[in-house]
C-alpha positions as CSV (number, residue, x, y, z in Angstrom):
1,X,90.8,139.3,129.0
2,X,92.5,138.4,132.3
3,X,89.7,136.5,133.8
4,X,89.7,134.0,130.9
5,X,93.4,133.8,130.5
6,X,93.7,132.6,134.0
7,X,91.6,129.5,133.2
8,X,92.9,128.6,129.7
9,X,94.6,125.4,130.9
10,X,91.9,124.2,133.2
11,X,90.8,120.6,132.2
12,X,87.2,119.5,131.9
13,X,85.6,119.6,135.4
14,X,82.1,119.6,136.8
15,X,82.4,122.9,138.6
16,X,84.6,125.9,138.0
17,X,84.9,129.5,139.4
18,X,85.4,132.3,136.9
19,X,87.0,135.6,138.0
20,X,85.5,138.5,136.1
21,X,86.8,142.1,136.1
22,X,87.5,145.2,134.2
23,X,90.3,143.6,132.3
24,X,88.8,140.8,131.9
25,X,67.3,117.3,126.8
26,X,70.0,112.5,127.3
27,X,69.0,112.4,130.9
28,X,66.0,114.6,130.5
29,X,63.4,114.7,133.2
30,X,61.4,111.5,133.3
31,X,58.1,111.8,131.6
32,X,55.0,112.4,133.7
33,X,53.4,109.0,134.1
34,X,49.9,110.4,134.2
35,X,47.7,109.5,131.3
36,X,47.5,111.9,128.3
37,X,45.6,115.1,129.2
38,X,44.0,117.1,126.4
39,X,42.8,120.7,126.4
40,X,39.7,121.4,124.3
41,X,39.2,125.1,124.7
42,X,37.8,127.7,122.4
43,X,37.6,131.4,123.0
44,X,34.4,131.1,125.0
45,X,36.0,128.8,127.6
46,X,39.1,130.6,129.1
47,X,38.9,128.6,132.4
48,X,39.6,125.3,130.7
49,X,43.3,126.4,130.2
50,X,43.7,126.8,134.0
51,X,42.1,123.4,134.6
52,X,42.6,121.4,131.4
53,X,41.4,118.1,132.9
54,X,37.9,119.6,133.3
55,X,36.9,119.0,129.7
56,X,33.2,119.1,130.6
57,X,33.5,122.9,130.9
58,X,34.4,123.2,127.3
59,X,32.0,122.9,124.3
60,X,32.4,119.6,122.6
61,X,33.6,119.7,119.0
62,X,35.0,117.2,116.6
63,X,37.9,119.2,115.2
64,X,40.7,121.3,116.6
65,X,42.4,123.5,114.1
66,X,45.4,124.4,116.2
67,X,47.4,121.8,118.1
68,X,50.4,121.6,120.4
69,X,52.2,118.5,121.6
70,X,54.2,118.7,124.8
71,X,57.6,117.1,125.1
72,X,58.3,115.8,128.7
73,X,56.3,118.3,130.6
74,X,52.8,119.9,130.7
75,X,51.2,123.1,129.4
76,X,51.3,124.6,132.8
77,X,55.0,123.7,133.6
78,X,55.9,127.4,134.0
79,X,58.6,126.7,131.4
80,X,59.1,125.8,127.7
81,X,55.7,124.0,127.0
82,X,53.7,126.7,128.8
83,X,55.4,129.5,126.9
84,X,54.7,127.8,123.6
85,X,51.1,127.0,124.6
86,X,50.4,130.6,125.5
87,X,51.2,131.6,121.9
88,X,48.8,129.0,120.5
89,X,46.1,130.0,123.0
90,X,46.5,133.8,122.3
91,X,46.0,133.3,118.6
92,X,43.1,130.9,118.9
93,X,41.2,133.1,121.3
94,X,41.8,136.2,119.2
95,X,40.6,134.6,116.0
96,X,37.9,132.3,117.5
97,X,39.6,129.1,116.5
98,X,39.4,125.7,118.2
99,X,42.6,124.4,119.7
100,X,43.9,121.5,121.8
101,X,47.1,120.1,123.3
102,X,48.3,116.5,123.4
103,X,50.5,115.1,126.1
104,X,52.6,112.0,125.4
105,X,52.5,109.2,127.9
106,X,56.2,108.4,127.3
107,X,59.4,109.8,126.0
108,X,60.0,108.1,122.7
109,X,59.7,108.8,119.0
110,X,56.9,106.4,118.6
111,X,54.9,108.1,121.3
112,X,55.4,111.5,119.8
113,X,54.4,110.1,116.4
114,X,51.2,108.7,118.0
115,X,50.3,112.1,119.4
116,X,51.0,113.8,116.0
117,X,48.7,111.2,114.4
118,X,46.0,112.0,116.9
119,X,46.3,115.8,116.3
120,X,46.0,115.3,112.5
121,X,43.0,113.0,113.0
122,X,41.6,115.7,115.2
123,X,41.7,118.2,112.3
124,X,44.9,120.1,113.1
125,X,46.1,122.4,110.3
126,X,49.2,123.5,112.1
127,X,51.0,121.6,114.9
128,X,53.5,123.2,117.3
129,X,56.1,121.0,118.8
130,X,58.4,122.5,121.5
131,X,61.8,120.8,121.9
132,X,64.5,119.0,120.1
133,X,62.9,115.6,121.0
134,X,60.6,116.2,118.1
135,X,63.3,116.4,115.5
136,X,63.0,112.8,114.3
137,X,59.2,112.5,114.7
138,X,58.6,115.6,112.7
139,X,61.0,114.4,110.0
140,X,58.7,111.4,109.5
141,X,55.4,113.4,109.9
142,X,56.3,116.2,107.5
143,X,56.3,113.7,104.7
144,X,53.5,111.6,106.0
145,X,51.2,114.7,106.3
146,X,52.2,117.1,103.5
147,X,49.0,119.1,104.0
148,X,49.7,119.8,107.7
149,X,52.1,122.4,108.8
150,X,54.6,122.0,111.6
151,X,56.5,124.4,113.9
152,X,59.4,122.9,115.8
153,X,61.0,125.0,118.6
154,X,64.7,124.5,119.5
155,X,65.2,121.8,116.8
156,X,65.3,121.0,113.1
157,X,64.0,117.7,111.6
158,X,66.3,115.0,110.6
159,X,66.2,111.2,110.3
160,X,67.3,108.8,113.1
161,X,70.4,107.8,111.2
162,X,73.7,108.8,112.8
163,X,74.9,112.2,111.7
164,X,71.9,112.6,109.5
165,X,71.6,116.0,107.9
166,X,68.9,118.5,108.6
167,X,65.9,118.0,106.3
168,X,63.2,120.7,106.6
169,X,60.2,120.2,104.3
170,X,58.2,123.0,102.9
171,X,55.5,122.4,105.5
172,X,57.8,122.7,108.4
173,X,59.3,125.8,110.1
174,X,62.3,125.3,112.5
175,X,62.8,127.9,115.2
176,X,65.9,128.4,117.4
177,X,66.7,131.3,119.8
178,X,69.8,133.3,120.5
179,X,70.2,132.1,124.1
180,X,73.6,133.7,124.3
181,X,71.9,137.1,124.0
182,X,69.4,136.2,126.7
183,X,72.1,135.0,129.0
184,X,74.1,138.1,128.3
185,X,71.3,140.3,129.3
186,X,70.9,138.4,132.6
187,X,74.6,138.5,133.4
188,X,74.9,142.2,132.6
189,X,71.8,143.2,134.5
190,X,72.7,141.3,137.7
191,X,76.2,142.8,137.9
192,X,74.8,146.2,137.2
193,X,72.3,145.6,140.0
194,X,75.3,145.2,142.3
195,X,75.7,141.4,142.8
196,X,79.3,140.1,142.5
197,X,79.1,136.5,143.7
198,X,77.2,134.6,141.0
199,X,76.5,131.0,139.9
200,X,75.5,129.3,136.7
201,X,73.8,125.9,137.3
202,X,73.0,124.3,134.0
203,X,71.0,121.1,133.4
204,X,72.6,119.0,130.7
205,X,75.2,120.5,128.5
206,X,73.1,120.7,125.4
207,X,73.6,123.6,122.9
208,X,70.8,125.8,124.2
209,X,72.0,125.5,127.9
210,X,75.6,126.0,126.9
211,X,74.7,129.2,125.0
212,X,72.9,130.6,128.0
213,X,76.0,130.0,130.1
214,X,78.4,131.5,127.6
215,X,76.2,134.6,127.3
216,X,75.8,134.9,131.1
217,X,79.6,135.0,131.5
218,X,80.0,137.5,128.8
219,X,77.3,139.8,130.2
220,X,78.8,139.8,133.6
221,X,82.2,140.5,132.1
222,X,80.9,143.4,130.0
223,X,79.2,145.0,133.0
224,X,82.3,144.6,135.1
225,X,84.3,146.4,132.4
226,X,81.8,149.3,132.2
227,X,81.8,149.7,136.0
228,X,85.6,149.6,136.2
229,X,85.5,146.8,138.8
230,X,88.7,145.2,140.1
231,X,90.0,142.0,138.4
232,X,88.6,139.8,141.2
233,X,85.5,141.8,142.0
234,X,83.0,139.4,140.3
235,X,83.1,135.6,140.7
236,X,81.1,132.9,139.0
237,X,80.7,129.3,140.0
238,X,79.8,127.2,136.9
239,X,78.5,123.7,136.5
240,X,76.2,121.3,134.6
241,X,74.3,119.0,137.0
242,X,73.6,116.4,134.3
243,X,69.8,116.4,134.4
244,X,66.7,118.6,134.1
245,X,65.1,117.5,137.4
246,X,64.1,118.8,140.7
247,X,66.1,116.6,143.1
248,X,67.5,116.7,146.6
249,X,70.9,116.6,145.1
250,X,70.4,119.7,143.0
251,X,68.9,121.5,145.9
252,X,71.9,120.5,148.1
253,X,74.3,121.7,145.4
254,X,72.6,125.1,145.2
255,X,72.5,125.3,149.0
256,X,76.2,124.7,149.3
257,X,76.9,127.5,146.8
258,X,74.7,129.9,148.7
259,X,76.4,128.8,152.0
260,X,79.7,129.6,150.4
261,X,78.7,133.1,149.6
262,X,77.0,132.9,146.2
263,X,74.3,135.6,146.0
264,X,72.5,134.8,142.8
265,X,72.3,131.5,140.8
266,X,71.2,131.4,137.1
267,X,69.2,128.2,137.2
268,X,69.3,127.0,133.6
269,X,67.9,123.5,133.6
270,X,64.1,123.2,133.5
271,X,63.0,121.7,136.9
272,X,66.5,122.2,138.2
273,X,65.3,125.7,138.8
274,X,62.7,124.5,141.4
275,X,65.5,123.0,143.4
276,X,67.6,126.2,143.2
277,X,64.6,128.3,144.2
278,X,63.9,126.1,147.3
279,X,67.6,126.5,148.3
280,X,67.4,130.3,147.8
281,X,64.2,130.6,149.9
282,X,66.0,128.9,152.8
283,X,69.2,131.0,152.3
284,X,67.5,134.3,151.7
285,X,69.2,134.7,148.3
286,X,68.3,135.2,144.7
287,X,67.6,133.1,141.5
288,X,67.6,134.0,137.8
289,X,64.9,132.1,136.0
290,X,65.1,130.7,132.4
291,X,63.0,130.4,129.2
292,X,59.9,132.1,130.5
293,X,59.0,134.7,133.2
294,X,59.3,132.6,136.4
295,X,58.7,135.5,138.8
296,X,55.5,133.9,140.0
297,X,57.3,130.7,141.0
298,X,59.2,132.2,143.9
299,X,59.9,135.5,145.5
300,X,63.6,134.7,145.1
301,X,63.4,135.1,141.3
302,X,64.9,138.5,140.6
303,X,64.6,138.2,136.8
304,X,64.4,135.6,134.1
305,X,66.5,135.1,131.0
306,X,63.7,134.6,128.5
307,X,63.1,133.2,125.0
308,X,60.0,135.0,123.6
309,X,58.3,131.7,123.1
310,X,54.7,132.9,123.0
311,X,55.4,135.6,120.5
312,X,57.4,133.3,118.2
313,X,54.6,130.8,118.2
314,X,51.9,133.4,117.7
315,X,53.9,134.9,114.8
316,X,54.4,131.5,113.1
317,X,50.7,130.8,113.3
318,X,49.9,134.3,112.0
319,X,52.2,133.7,109.0
320,X,50.4,130.4,108.3
321,X,47.0,132.1,108.1
322,X,48.4,135.0,106.1
323,X,49.8,132.5,103.6
324,X,53.4,133.6,104.4
325,X,54.4,130.6,106.4
326,X,58.2,130.3,106.2
327,X,58.2,126.5,105.6
328,X,61.4,124.9,104.6
329,X,63.5,127.3,106.6
330,X,65.2,127.5,110.0
331,X,65.4,130.8,111.9
332,X,67.4,132.0,114.9
333,X,65.3,134.5,116.7
334,X,67.4,137.1,118.4
335,X,67.1,140.5,120.0
336,X,66.6,142.2,116.6
337,X,63.2,140.5,116.3
338,X,62.5,140.5,120.1
339,X,63.3,136.8,120.2
340,X,65.0,137.1,123.7
341,X,64.4,139.4,126.6
342,X,64.3,140.1,130.3
343,X,60.8,140.6,131.8
344,X,61.5,144.1,133.2
345,X,57.9,144.6,134.4
346,X,58.2,141.8,136.9
347,X,61.9,141.8,137.6
348,X,62.8,142.8,141.2
349,X,65.7,145.2,140.3
350,X,66.3,148.2,142.5
351,X,69.3,149.7,140.6
352,X,69.1,148.3,137.0
353,X,66.5,150.4,135.3
354,X,64.4,150.2,132.2
355,X,66.6,152.8,130.6
356,X,69.7,150.7,131.4
357,X,67.9,147.7,129.8
358,X,66.9,149.6,126.7
359,X,70.4,150.9,126.2
360,X,72.1,147.5,126.4
361,X,69.4,145.8,124.3
362,X,69.8,148.4,121.6
363,X,73.6,147.7,121.5
364,X,72.9,144.0,121.0
365,X,70.4,144.8,118.2
366,X,72.8,147.1,116.5
367,X,75.5,144.5,116.5
368,X,77.8,146.6,118.7
369,X,78.4,143.6,121.0
370,X,79.7,140.4,119.4
371,X,78.9,137.4,121.4
372,X,80.4,133.9,121.3
373,X,78.4,130.7,121.5
374,X,78.7,126.9,121.4
375,X,78.9,126.7,117.6
376,X,82.1,128.7,117.7
377,X,83.9,125.6,119.0
378,X,84.2,122.5,116.9
379,X,85.5,120.1,119.6
380,X,82.5,118.4,121.3
381,X,84.3,117.9,124.5
382,X,85.4,121.5,124.7
383,X,81.8,122.6,124.0
384,X,80.6,120.8,127.1
385,X,83.2,122.3,129.4
386,X,83.4,125.8,131.0
387,X,86.9,125.9,129.6
388,X,85.4,126.4,126.2
389,X,84.0,129.8,127.3
390,X,87.5,130.7,128.5
391,X,89.0,129.8,125.1
392,X,86.3,131.7,123.2
393,X,86.2,135.0,125.0
394,X,89.8,135.6,126.0
Protein backbone atom coordinates (compact mmCIF):
# COMPACT_ATOMS: atom_id res chain seq x y z
CA UNK A 1 0.00 0.00 0.00
CA UNK A 2 1.41 3.39 -0.95
CA UNK A 3 0.92 5.00 2.41
CA UNK A 4 3.09 2.47 4.18
CA UNK A 5 5.71 2.10 1.44
CA UNK A 6 6.45 5.80 1.78
CA UNK A 7 7.53 5.23 5.39
CA UNK A 8 9.40 1.93 5.21
CA UNK A 9 12.80 3.49 5.84
CA UNK A 10 11.77 5.85 8.61
CA UNK A 11 13.84 5.32 11.80
CA UNK A 12 12.43 5.08 15.32
CA UNK A 13 10.98 8.46 16.24
CA UNK A 14 8.61 9.86 18.83
CA UNK A 15 6.08 11.26 16.38
CA UNK A 16 5.25 10.37 12.78
CA UNK A 17 2.65 11.35 10.17
CA UNK A 18 1.05 8.55 8.16
CA UNK A 19 -0.54 9.27 4.78
CA UNK A 20 -3.52 7.03 4.15
CA UNK A 21 -5.40 6.60 0.89
CA UNK A 22 -7.18 4.37 -1.53
CA UNK A 23 -3.91 2.79 -2.59
CA UNK A 24 -2.74 2.63 0.46
CA UNK A 25 1.86 -0.04 32.23
CA UNK A 26 7.13 0.98 33.19
CA UNK A 27 6.23 4.58 33.75
CA UNK A 28 2.67 3.86 34.72
CA UNK A 29 0.63 6.53 36.48
CA UNK A 30 1.81 6.96 40.07
CA UNK A 31 -0.43 5.12 42.49
CA UNK A 32 -3.03 7.12 44.31
CA UNK A 33 -1.50 7.87 47.71
CA UNK A 34 -4.82 7.74 49.48
CA UNK A 35 -5.33 4.95 51.96
CA UNK A 36 -6.97 1.73 50.80
CA UNK A 37 -10.67 2.16 50.08
CA UNK A 38 -13.00 -0.83 50.20
CA UNK A 39 -16.48 -1.28 48.83
CA UNK A 40 -18.77 -3.44 50.89
CA UNK A 41 -21.96 -3.49 48.88
CA UNK A 42 -24.64 -6.08 48.48
CA UNK A 43 -27.61 -6.00 46.15
CA UNK A 44 -29.57 -4.01 48.72
CA UNK A 45 -27.10 -1.09 48.78
CA UNK A 46 -26.63 0.24 45.23
CA UNK A 47 -25.62 3.70 46.44
CA UNK A 48 -22.45 2.37 48.04
CA UNK A 49 -20.87 1.91 44.62
CA UNK A 50 -21.23 5.59 43.82
CA UNK A 51 -19.73 6.60 47.16
CA UNK A 52 -17.61 3.60 48.24
CA UNK A 53 -16.06 5.42 51.18
CA UNK A 54 -19.44 5.66 52.94
CA UNK A 55 -19.29 2.14 54.25
CA UNK A 56 -21.84 2.95 56.98
CA UNK A 57 -24.54 2.83 54.31
CA UNK A 58 -23.87 -0.84 53.60
CA UNK A 59 -24.90 -3.74 55.82
CA UNK A 60 -21.96 -5.14 57.74
CA UNK A 61 -20.89 -8.65 56.93
CA UNK A 62 -17.82 -10.74 57.69
CA UNK A 63 -17.38 -12.29 54.29
CA UNK A 64 -17.32 -11.08 50.70
CA UNK A 65 -17.66 -13.80 48.14
CA UNK A 66 -16.59 -11.80 45.07
CA UNK A 67 -13.55 -9.54 45.09
CA UNK A 68 -11.70 -7.21 42.78
CA UNK A 69 -8.31 -5.66 43.37
CA UNK A 70 -7.51 -2.45 41.51
CA UNK A 71 -4.12 -1.87 39.92
CA UNK A 72 -3.02 1.78 39.95
CA UNK A 73 -6.45 3.38 39.79
CA UNK A 74 -9.84 3.25 41.46
CA UNK A 75 -13.13 1.53 40.69
CA UNK A 76 -14.55 4.83 39.45
CA UNK A 77 -11.64 5.71 37.14
CA UNK A 78 -13.86 5.71 34.02
CA UNK A 79 -11.39 3.22 32.60
CA UNK A 80 -10.01 -0.29 33.07
CA UNK A 81 -10.74 -0.79 36.77
CA UNK A 82 -14.27 0.57 36.52
CA UNK A 83 -15.10 -1.58 33.51
CA UNK A 84 -14.00 -4.71 35.37
CA UNK A 85 -15.75 -3.66 38.58
CA UNK A 86 -19.04 -3.18 36.74
CA UNK A 87 -18.90 -6.85 35.72
CA UNK A 88 -18.37 -7.94 39.33
CA UNK A 89 -21.11 -5.64 40.54
CA UNK A 90 -23.61 -6.76 37.91
CA UNK A 91 -23.24 -10.44 38.75
CA UNK A 92 -23.27 -9.87 42.52
CA UNK A 93 -26.42 -7.76 42.41
CA UNK A 94 -28.17 -10.19 40.09
CA UNK A 95 -27.40 -13.20 42.29
CA UNK A 96 -27.56 -11.51 45.69
CA UNK A 97 -23.89 -12.13 46.53
CA UNK A 98 -21.62 -10.07 48.75
CA UNK A 99 -18.75 -8.33 47.01
CA UNK A 100 -15.94 -5.95 47.74
CA UNK A 101 -12.97 -4.23 46.13
CA UNK A 102 -9.49 -3.73 47.53
CA UNK A 103 -7.27 -0.81 46.53
CA UNK A 104 -3.50 -1.15 46.99
CA UNK A 105 -1.64 1.72 48.67
CA UNK A 106 1.40 1.28 46.43
CA UNK A 107 2.49 -0.17 43.13
CA UNK A 108 4.51 -3.27 44.00
CA UNK A 109 4.17 -7.04 43.91
CA UNK A 110 4.23 -7.12 47.71
CA UNK A 111 1.35 -4.67 47.97
CA UNK A 112 -0.73 -6.59 45.44
CA UNK A 113 -0.03 -9.79 47.34
CA UNK A 114 -1.14 -8.11 50.56
CA UNK A 115 -4.45 -7.16 49.00
CA UNK A 116 -4.94 -10.68 47.63
CA UNK A 117 -4.31 -12.02 51.14
CA UNK A 118 -6.92 -9.64 52.52
CA UNK A 119 -9.45 -10.69 49.91
CA UNK A 120 -8.91 -14.37 50.69
CA UNK A 121 -9.19 -13.73 54.42
CA UNK A 122 -12.38 -11.83 53.65
CA UNK A 123 -13.91 -14.97 52.17
CA UNK A 124 -13.40 -14.39 48.45
CA UNK A 125 -14.08 -17.39 46.26
CA UNK A 126 -13.08 -15.66 43.05
CA UNK A 127 -10.80 -12.62 42.68
CA UNK A 128 -10.65 -10.38 39.61
CA UNK A 129 -7.36 -8.60 38.94
CA UNK A 130 -7.34 -6.08 36.06
CA UNK A 131 -3.95 -5.42 34.50
CA UNK A 132 -0.60 -6.97 33.69
CA UNK A 133 0.85 -5.71 36.99
CA UNK A 134 -0.81 -8.75 38.61
CA UNK A 135 1.08 -11.31 36.55
CA UNK A 136 3.73 -12.10 39.19
CA UNK A 137 1.45 -11.72 42.26
CA UNK A 138 -1.12 -14.09 40.80
CA UNK A 139 1.60 -16.57 39.90
CA UNK A 140 2.43 -16.70 43.61
CA UNK A 141 -1.16 -16.62 44.85
CA UNK A 142 -2.58 -19.29 42.54
CA UNK A 143 -0.33 -21.81 44.26
CA UNK A 144 -0.70 -20.35 47.74
CA UNK A 145 -4.51 -20.43 47.50
CA UNK A 146 -5.47 -23.45 45.34
CA UNK A 147 -9.10 -23.27 46.49
CA UNK A 148 -9.52 -19.66 45.33
CA UNK A 149 -10.08 -18.81 41.67
CA UNK A 150 -8.43 -15.89 39.90
CA UNK A 151 -9.26 -13.90 36.77
CA UNK A 152 -6.46 -11.74 35.38
CA UNK A 153 -7.24 -9.25 32.62
CA UNK A 154 -4.60 -8.21 30.09
CA UNK A 155 -2.03 -10.53 31.57
CA UNK A 156 -0.91 -14.10 32.23
CA UNK A 157 0.82 -15.32 35.41
CA UNK A 158 4.55 -15.96 35.46
CA UNK A 159 7.37 -15.83 38.00
CA UNK A 160 9.57 -12.78 38.50
CA UNK A 161 12.54 -14.45 36.85
CA UNK A 162 13.77 -12.89 33.62
CA UNK A 163 12.07 -14.37 30.55
CA UNK A 164 9.99 -16.63 32.78
CA UNK A 165 7.40 -18.67 30.85
CA UNK A 166 3.68 -18.25 31.35
CA UNK A 167 2.40 -20.56 34.08
CA UNK A 168 -1.38 -20.65 34.41
CA UNK A 169 -2.69 -22.90 37.18
CA UNK A 170 -6.04 -24.67 37.00
CA UNK A 171 -7.60 -22.07 39.31
CA UNK A 172 -6.60 -19.10 37.11
CA UNK A 173 -8.15 -17.75 33.94
CA UNK A 174 -6.13 -15.32 31.82
CA UNK A 175 -8.00 -12.88 29.58
CA UNK A 176 -6.65 -10.75 26.76
CA UNK A 177 -8.50 -8.65 24.19
CA UNK A 178 -8.12 -8.10 20.46
CA UNK A 179 -7.27 -4.40 20.72
CA UNK A 180 -6.31 -4.31 17.06
CA UNK A 181 -9.96 -5.03 16.21
CA UNK A 182 -11.22 -2.33 18.57
CA UNK A 183 -8.74 0.15 17.11
CA UNK A 184 -9.74 -0.87 13.59
CA UNK A 185 -13.40 -0.12 14.31
CA UNK A 186 -12.50 3.34 15.61
CA UNK A 187 -10.24 4.19 12.66
CA UNK A 188 -12.77 2.92 10.14
CA UNK A 189 -15.72 4.73 11.72
CA UNK A 190 -13.98 8.08 12.08
CA UNK A 191 -12.92 8.20 8.43
CA UNK A 192 -16.39 7.10 7.32
CA UNK A 193 -17.72 9.93 9.48
CA UNK A 194 -15.73 12.31 7.29
CA UNK A 195 -12.67 13.15 9.38
CA UNK A 196 -9.36 13.07 7.53
CA UNK A 197 -6.79 14.66 9.86
CA UNK A 198 -6.32 12.19 12.69
CA UNK A 199 -3.97 11.54 15.59
CA UNK A 200 -3.01 8.53 17.70
CA UNK A 201 -1.59 9.48 21.09
CA UNK A 202 -0.59 6.33 22.96
CA UNK A 203 0.68 6.14 26.52
CA UNK A 204 3.56 3.69 26.89
CA UNK A 205 4.34 1.34 24.00
CA UNK A 206 3.11 -1.81 25.75
CA UNK A 207 1.50 -4.53 23.60
CA UNK A 208 -2.12 -3.54 24.23
CA UNK A 209 -1.48 0.11 23.32
CA UNK A 210 0.51 -0.88 20.24
CA UNK A 211 -2.30 -3.14 19.04
CA UNK A 212 -4.81 -0.32 19.41
CA UNK A 213 -2.58 1.88 17.27
CA UNK A 214 -1.97 -0.73 14.58
CA UNK A 215 -5.70 -1.38 14.33
CA UNK A 216 -6.51 2.33 14.16
CA UNK A 217 -4.17 2.79 11.18
CA UNK A 218 -5.57 -0.22 9.39
CA UNK A 219 -9.18 0.84 9.98
CA UNK A 220 -8.55 4.30 8.56
CA UNK A 221 -6.76 2.73 5.59
CA UNK A 222 -9.64 0.33 4.94
CA UNK A 223 -12.23 3.12 5.02
CA UNK A 224 -10.12 5.30 2.72
CA UNK A 225 -9.97 2.46 0.21
CA UNK A 226 -13.73 1.88 0.34
CA UNK A 227 -14.39 5.58 -0.17
CA UNK A 228 -11.93 5.90 -3.03
CA UNK A 229 -10.07 8.75 -1.36
CA UNK A 230 -6.92 10.24 -2.85
CA UNK A 231 -3.53 9.03 -1.67
CA UNK A 232 -2.97 11.99 0.65
CA UNK A 233 -6.57 12.52 1.72
CA UNK A 234 -6.20 11.08 5.23
CA UNK A 235 -3.29 11.88 7.53
CA UNK A 236 -2.42 10.46 10.93
CA UNK A 237 -0.01 11.85 13.49
CA UNK A 238 1.27 9.02 15.69
CA UNK A 239 3.18 9.03 18.99
CA UNK A 240 3.67 7.39 22.39
CA UNK A 241 4.02 9.97 25.17
CA UNK A 242 5.82 7.60 27.55
CA UNK A 243 3.35 7.64 30.44
CA UNK A 244 -0.26 7.03 31.42
CA UNK A 245 -0.75 10.34 33.18
CA UNK A 246 -2.78 13.52 32.86
CA UNK A 247 -0.03 16.13 32.58
CA UNK A 248 0.39 19.67 31.26
CA UNK A 249 2.92 18.27 28.79
CA UNK A 250 0.43 15.78 27.36
CA UNK A 251 -2.22 18.47 27.12
CA UNK A 252 0.23 20.79 25.36
CA UNK A 253 1.15 18.03 22.90
CA UNK A 254 -2.48 17.41 22.05
CA UNK A 255 -3.14 21.15 21.78
CA UNK A 256 -0.26 21.55 19.33
CA UNK A 257 -1.70 18.78 17.15
CA UNK A 258 -5.11 20.39 17.17
CA UNK A 259 -3.59 23.78 16.35
CA UNK A 260 -1.84 22.16 13.39
CA UNK A 261 -5.17 20.97 12.00
CA UNK A 262 -5.75 17.57 13.61
CA UNK A 263 -9.48 17.05 13.93
CA UNK A 264 -9.68 13.90 16.08
CA UNK A 265 -7.14 12.26 18.42
CA UNK A 266 -7.42 8.64 19.55
CA UNK A 267 -6.26 9.01 23.16
CA UNK A 268 -4.96 5.57 24.10
CA UNK A 269 -3.14 5.96 27.40
CA UNK A 270 -5.36 5.89 30.47
CA UNK A 271 -5.30 9.32 32.09
CA UNK A 272 -3.54 10.71 29.02
CA UNK A 273 -7.05 10.88 27.64
CA UNK A 274 -8.02 13.50 30.23
CA UNK A 275 -5.26 15.76 28.93
CA UNK A 276 -6.38 15.24 25.34
CA UNK A 277 -10.00 15.95 26.24
CA UNK A 278 -9.07 19.24 27.89
CA UNK A 279 -7.12 20.26 24.82
CA UNK A 280 -10.03 19.27 22.58
CA UNK A 281 -12.48 21.27 24.68
CA UNK A 282 -10.37 24.37 24.16
CA UNK A 283 -9.86 23.71 20.46
CA UNK A 284 -13.44 22.67 19.71
CA UNK A 285 -12.27 19.34 18.32
CA UNK A 286 -12.90 15.64 18.95
CA UNK A 287 -11.45 12.72 20.94
CA UNK A 288 -11.78 8.93 20.66
CA UNK A 289 -11.86 7.31 24.10
CA UNK A 290 -10.37 3.95 25.02
CA UNK A 291 -11.10 0.74 26.96
CA UNK A 292 -14.57 1.78 28.20
CA UNK A 293 -17.33 4.13 27.05
CA UNK A 294 -15.89 7.54 27.94
CA UNK A 295 -18.71 9.60 26.46
CA UNK A 296 -19.65 10.92 29.89
CA UNK A 297 -16.14 12.29 30.43
CA UNK A 298 -16.37 15.07 27.85
CA UNK A 299 -18.63 16.32 25.08
CA UNK A 300 -15.56 16.07 22.84
CA UNK A 301 -15.61 12.24 22.96
CA UNK A 302 -17.16 11.20 19.65
CA UNK A 303 -16.83 7.45 20.33
CA UNK A 304 -14.71 5.00 22.33
CA UNK A 305 -12.61 2.04 21.23
CA UNK A 306 -13.75 -0.47 23.82
CA UNK A 307 -12.84 -3.75 25.37
CA UNK A 308 -16.01 -5.36 26.68
CA UNK A 309 -14.56 -5.56 30.17
CA UNK A 310 -17.76 -5.83 32.16
CA UNK A 311 -19.12 -8.63 29.97
CA UNK A 312 -15.89 -10.62 30.09
CA UNK A 313 -15.75 -10.40 33.88
CA UNK A 314 -19.44 -11.22 34.23
CA UNK A 315 -19.01 -14.23 31.93
CA UNK A 316 -15.97 -15.50 33.85
CA UNK A 317 -17.82 -15.31 37.15
CA UNK A 318 -20.85 -16.99 35.59
CA UNK A 319 -18.62 -19.84 34.39
CA UNK A 320 -17.21 -20.21 37.90
CA UNK A 321 -20.65 -20.66 39.45
CA UNK A 322 -21.74 -22.94 36.62
CA UNK A 323 -18.73 -25.19 37.27
CA UNK A 324 -17.35 -24.43 33.81
CA UNK A 325 -14.57 -22.06 34.88
CA UNK A 326 -11.86 -22.15 32.14
CA UNK A 327 -9.00 -22.39 34.61
CA UNK A 328 -5.54 -23.12 33.25
CA UNK A 329 -6.27 -21.33 29.98
CA UNK A 330 -5.65 -17.96 28.37
CA UNK A 331 -8.21 -16.48 25.96
CA UNK A 332 -8.12 -13.58 23.52
CA UNK A 333 -11.60 -12.09 23.38
CA UNK A 334 -12.33 -10.66 19.95
CA UNK A 335 -15.31 -9.52 17.92
CA UNK A 336 -16.57 -13.08 17.49
CA UNK A 337 -17.44 -13.18 21.21
CA UNK A 338 -18.25 -9.46 21.50
CA UNK A 339 -14.95 -8.88 23.25
CA UNK A 340 -14.44 -5.51 21.55
CA UNK A 341 -16.85 -2.84 20.35
CA UNK A 342 -17.80 0.78 19.78
CA UNK A 343 -20.60 2.15 22.00
CA UNK A 344 -22.92 3.11 19.18
CA UNK A 345 -25.75 4.19 21.49
CA UNK A 346 -23.64 6.99 22.97
CA UNK A 347 -21.38 7.78 20.01
CA UNK A 348 -21.86 11.21 18.44
CA UNK A 349 -21.76 10.14 14.81
CA UNK A 350 -23.89 11.93 12.25
CA UNK A 351 -22.92 9.94 9.14
CA UNK A 352 -21.58 6.59 10.36
CA UNK A 353 -24.71 4.57 11.09
CA UNK A 354 -25.59 1.49 13.12
CA UNK A 355 -26.02 -0.37 9.83
CA UNK A 356 -22.51 0.67 8.78
CA UNK A 357 -21.17 -0.56 12.10
CA UNK A 358 -23.01 -3.87 11.91
CA UNK A 359 -21.67 -4.49 8.41
CA UNK A 360 -18.01 -3.88 9.22
CA UNK A 361 -18.30 -5.76 12.52
CA UNK A 362 -19.72 -8.79 10.71
CA UNK A 363 -16.79 -8.73 8.29
CA UNK A 364 -14.34 -8.85 11.19
CA UNK A 365 -16.25 -11.71 12.82
CA UNK A 366 -16.31 -13.62 9.53
CA UNK A 367 -12.55 -13.24 9.16
CA UNK A 368 -12.89 -11.25 5.94
CA UNK A 369 -10.49 -8.62 7.28
CA UNK A 370 -7.06 -9.90 8.34
CA UNK A 371 -5.49 -7.53 10.84
CA UNK A 372 -1.85 -7.26 11.86
CA UNK A 373 -0.75 -6.68 15.45
CA UNK A 374 2.34 -6.37 17.64
CA UNK A 375 2.98 -10.10 17.86
CA UNK A 376 3.53 -10.23 14.11
CA UNK A 377 6.91 -8.55 14.66
CA UNK A 378 9.73 -10.29 16.53
CA UNK A 379 12.07 -7.31 16.95
CA UNK A 380 11.25 -5.47 20.19
CA UNK A 381 12.55 -2.13 18.94
CA UNK A 382 10.43 -2.39 15.82
CA UNK A 383 7.35 -3.22 17.84
CA UNK A 384 7.64 0.05 19.75
CA UNK A 385 7.95 2.20 16.65
CA UNK A 386 5.28 3.36 14.23
CA UNK A 387 7.63 2.02 11.55
CA UNK A 388 6.56 -1.45 12.59
CA UNK A 389 3.03 -0.75 11.41
CA UNK A 390 4.46 0.37 8.12
CA UNK A 391 6.39 -2.87 7.66
CA UNK A 392 3.45 -4.99 8.72
CA UNK A 393 0.70 -3.63 6.56
CA UNK A 394 2.43 -2.63 3.34
